[in-house]
TORVEXKE-228943 format. One record per atom (N, C-alpha, C): x, y, z. Coordinates in steps of 0.1 Angstrom, whole numbers, plus 5000, padded with zeros to 4 digits. Example, Ala and Ser with C-alpha at 12.3 -4.5 7.8 and 13.67 -1.06 7.14 Angstrom:
<rs>
513249435078/512349555078/513249675078/512849785071/513749895071/512950005079/
</rs>
This chain:
<rs>
500849915004/500150005001/501150144999/502350105007/502850235007/503450244997/503550154987/504750174969/503250254962/502050204967/500750274955/501050424959/501150404973/500950614977/501950644970/503250614972/504550664969/504450724951/503550584947/503750634931/502950734926/501650734932/500250844925/500750984934/501750964946/502551134944/503451134939/504251084935/505251104924/504451094909/503351054903/502651104893/502351194894/501651244905/500951394906/501851434911/502751464914/504151594908/504151614901/505051494892/505151504875/504251584867/503051554873/501851584863/501651754864/501951814881/502151934883/503152024875/504351974880/505452014875/505052044854/504751914850/504451924835/503452084833/502352054841/501852184839/502052334846/502952334854/503552474851/504752524841/505752404838/506352404827/505452464811/504452394814/503752374802/503052534802/502952604811/502652744809/503552834811/504652794812/505952884810/506952904794/506952754789/507552724782/507052814771/507852844756/507252844745/506352724738/505452814729/504352704726/504952614714/506352614707/507052524702/507352404712/507752404724/508252284732/507652194732/506252184736/504752084734/505152064721/505552114713/505052034701/506351934693/507352004699/508451934695/508851784705/508551844719/508451724727/507551574722/506451624720/505251574712/505951474701/506451564691/507151494682/508451394681/509551414692/510451374696/509951184707/508851224712/508351114719/507451014709/507251044697/506150994693/507650894681/508550984676/509150894667/510450844672/510950874686/511750784696/510850704704/509950754712/509650674724/508750544715/507850574709/507250454705/508050334699/509250364685/509650274683/510950194694/511050254706/511750214717/510750094728/509650164723/508250114734/507949984724/507749984713/507449854704/508649794707/510149794705/511349664706/511649624721/510849724727/510849654741/509849564745/508749584739/507249494742/507849344732/508549374719/508849254714/509949154721/510949214726/511749154735/511649074747/510649164754/510049084766/508448994764/507649034749/506648914752/507048764742/506548664747/506448484746/505748494731/505948534717/505348554709/505548414702/505448304706/505848144702/504748124707/503547994699/502447984708/501747984699/500248044701/499048094695/499248194689/500148234682/500048334676/499248404664/499248244656/498348294646/496848294646/496348294658/495048364662/494348454658/495048504659/494348684653/494448714641/495548654632/495448704619/494048594616/493948464620/492748334614/491948384620/491648434625/489848524630/489948634621/490848764618/490848824609/490448814597/490848714592/490448694574/488948634575/488348574583/486748524584/485848644581/486248734591/485548874594/485548964582/487048954577/487149054562/486249034552/485948904547/485548844540/483748874542/483648864557/482148844556/481448974563/482349074561/481749224563/481149264550/479949344553/479549424548/480149584542/480249584530/480649734528/480049844531/480749954534/480250084539/480150154526/478750224522/477950294516/478050494523/478150544512/478350704515/477250764513/
</rs>
């Protein structure tokens, strides 16, 4: 329970720091930070997920279920 409380205190503090910095920094900083996190953070998280996940076994289930639903779906009309 103590670890959970510490986690939420740190999380709330960092959100507050981000809110305060968001008001003080120029408008371009959040844009560049968001682009950096997208182009650098997303690939790192994907690689981390792939390294830690066990992709053996029944990985074929998702594509196998996708194909029948693809062919039986009705097309959208505009």
